[in-house]
N, C-alpha and C positions, 0 to 999 in steps of 0.2 A: 194408540190409546189403551190403557190396560184394562183388566177386567174388572175393578171396581168404578171405572169409567161407564163401562159398558152397561151396567146395572143401572145407572141413572139417566143414560142417553142411548136407547137401544139402538144397535147396529145390525142389519142384516145384509149379508152379500150374497148375490146369486146370480145365474145368467139365465136370460129370458129374452121372447121376443120383443121387438120394438114396438109401442104404440104410438103413432102419427099424432100429432096435436090436435086437439077438438076442433070440428069445424066450426064452432063459434068463437074462438079466441082470435084476438085483433093485437097488432102491433102498432107501436107510435108511427105519426107520419114523418118520416125522416127531415124533408124539406121544409116542414113547417118547424120543427125543433130545431133545424141550422139556422132559420131566419131568427128564431128567438134567442140563439146562443151570439147571434152576431148583434142583437139588441142588448143582450144582457153584457157582452163583453163593453161595449161602449158608456153603458150606463155604468156598469161597476169603476170603469176607470173616472169618469166625472164626479160620482159620488165619493170616491176615494180621497181623492185631492183634499176636498175641503174638511172632511173627516179627520185627516191626519192633523189639520191645523188645529182644530178643535180639541183634538186629544193632546198634542203638544202643548197648548195653553194652559191645559186643565193640569197637565204633570208638571208645570213650572209653579203654577199657582197654588196647589195643593200641599206640597211640605211646608211653605211659610202661612198658611192661614189656620189660626187659633180660635177663631169664632165657631163655636159649635156648629150654629145653623148654616152658616156659608161654608163651612167644610163639609157639611152632610149634603148640601145641594151639589157642591162641586165633585163629592164621591158619587152622587147619583148620576152625573152627568157622565163621568168617567167610566161607570158600569155599563151606563147605555151605549154610550160611543164605543166601548170594546165590544158590546153585542151586535152592533150594527157592523163593525170590522170583520167579526166572525161571519156575519151574514154575507157580507162582500165576499169573503173567502170563499165561502159554497158558492155564491154567484159566479166567481171567475172559474171554480173547477168545473162546475157545468159548462161556461163559454169556452175556456182556453184552458182545457186538462193536460198537464204534462204527458209527454209520449211513455208510454208503457216502458219500464226498466225490465226489460224480459230476464228471467233465469229459471232454471230447473225448479218447479214446484209440484209438490203431491196435493192436487187439488182436494182428496179425500182428508188429508190430515189437515189441510186448510181449515176444510168446511167444518170439521170434528172441533178445532180449537175455536172457531168463531161460535160456534153452537154452546160450547162449555161457556164460553165467556159471558154470553148472552143468557144463558138460562137462568140464573137468579132473578132478571128482570122480569123474564117471562114467567117465572114460577109466582112473582110478587103481582103479575097481573091476572092471576089465577088460570094460568095456562100449563099445559106440558108439550115437551119437546120431543119429538121422534126422528131418528136420522136413519135411513136407509141407503143402501147402495147396491149396484147391479153391474154386471158387464153385459152386452148387448151384440150379439154377432148377428147381422144378415146376409154373411156370405160364408161359405162352406171353407175349411180350413184350420189349422191349429192356430192358438192365440197364445201368444207369450204374455204370460201373466205378470212378468217383473216390470214394475213402472207403469201397472194398468191406467192409473189416474194422474201419471205424471206428464207435464207439458211445461212448455215454455210462457210463463206467464208474468205478469206484474204481481207481485206478492201482497203488497200494500193494497193496491187498487182492486183485486180480486177480494180482498177480506173486506173492503167498504161495500161492495157488492153485496155479499152475504151477509154483512151486518145490517145495512138499509133494507134489504127483504124481510130479513127477521123482525126488524122494527116496525115495517109496515103491518106484517102479520100480527104482532102483538097488539099494535094501536087498534086493529080490527076487532080483535077479540076480547078486549078488556072488559067489555059489559058483561057477557056472558061465559068466558073462560072457552076451554077446548083443547084440542091439540093440533100443534103447529108442526105438520109433516114437511119434513126436507128430504127430498129423494135425487141421488147423484147416480147417474150412470153415464157409462163410456160405449159408446155406439160405433162399432167398428162396419163400417160399408165399404168394402173393397178397400180403395187406398185413400179413403177420405174418415178418418176416425175424427169423433168429434165427443166434447165431454157436455152433459146436459144436466143442469141444476133445476129443480122444480121445489117452490115453496108454495104451500097450500095451507089455507087457513078457511075455518066455518064462520068469519064475522061476516059483518054487513059488506056487500060486494060492490060493484059499481054499476051505476045507472048508464044510460044512453049517452047522457052529458058527461059523466063522470069520464068516459072511455075517450070521448074527445080530448079533455083537458088532464087528464091522469099525470103525463108527464110534464106539465107545465110548471114554472116555479111559481110559488106562492099561491097555486090554484085553492079559492076557498070554498069551493062549492061541492066537495066530497062529501060523501056519505060519513053521517057522524062514526068518529071514530077512528078514521084514517087520517094519518098526520099530514100537515101542510107544511110545505117547504121544499128542499132539494133532493129529497130521499131518490124517488124514480127518475128524476132527470138525471143525476148523478150517475145512476146504474146504466141508463141508455148510452150516455157518452163513454164511460168505461167499458161498457159491452162492445159498443162499436168499434173502439180503438183496438179492442183484440180480434176483429173482423166476426164478430157474433153476432147473434139476434136476440130479442127478447119478444115475449109474447105473453098476453093475459087471456085467461079463460075464467069469465066472471058472470054471475048473475047478481040482480039488485039484492037480493037477500041471501047472498052466499051460495056455497063456497067460491073462494076465489084460488086460482093458481098461477102463479108467474113462473114462465119457463126461460132459461136463460140458457142457450146453446153456443158452444164456443168451438171451433176448429183446434185440434191438436196440431201446433205449428212449431217449426225450428227457432232457433235463438236469433236469426238474422232475419227474420219477416219484418219488412218496413211498417 
């Protein structure tokens, strides 16, 4: 990122000691989400078949329809059918995500790029965006700083993770504004280096009930301001496929921090 970008998206690199996750942080119930994914896969398949028939019929009828009212009704049916199709696509991404296509990725550059792309929407919501990064070493010895944030990831899938976490933070803060803080660190602990991403917002947090259902598709009982859909459950699936973990630290009135930790692995990891 060039100096001009840095003036609008602050970046600070340093080396410091690693702070463990807060004691009150929590993670999704993997077995429960796996059961939901199985249900979602079956439901998505069953819904998609009649949906394809409806869409096909509308596409056949629409070009030859000249009556204004009937044409308008057909266009409404088509638009709503396409909306359902997109939702089914998200459902299947949660239920049956494709295997990661790993390639060498600089995660710092990826996060910076997604932040810059999301920044206009964050500013429209009355918020600012701050990005920092650091190197954390818990063992003695020299560190080779070349490729410090590089590892073999699926670039597209990790971009989805960052975008969904920023979207979640923006939705939570759109009423009162504030600063969305994004922090990336490489944690070197012996032979087990990890990359950790933390996104923090000061909007409304998660209640005890929200904590149980936060990763559920279409959960509608979240605190006002947090989106309904597939955001966090998609994040969970992608992170899991990269052999990582996700944890949330939140109070009902905020703030909320979502922490993603992914091991630095080689290209042949199954």
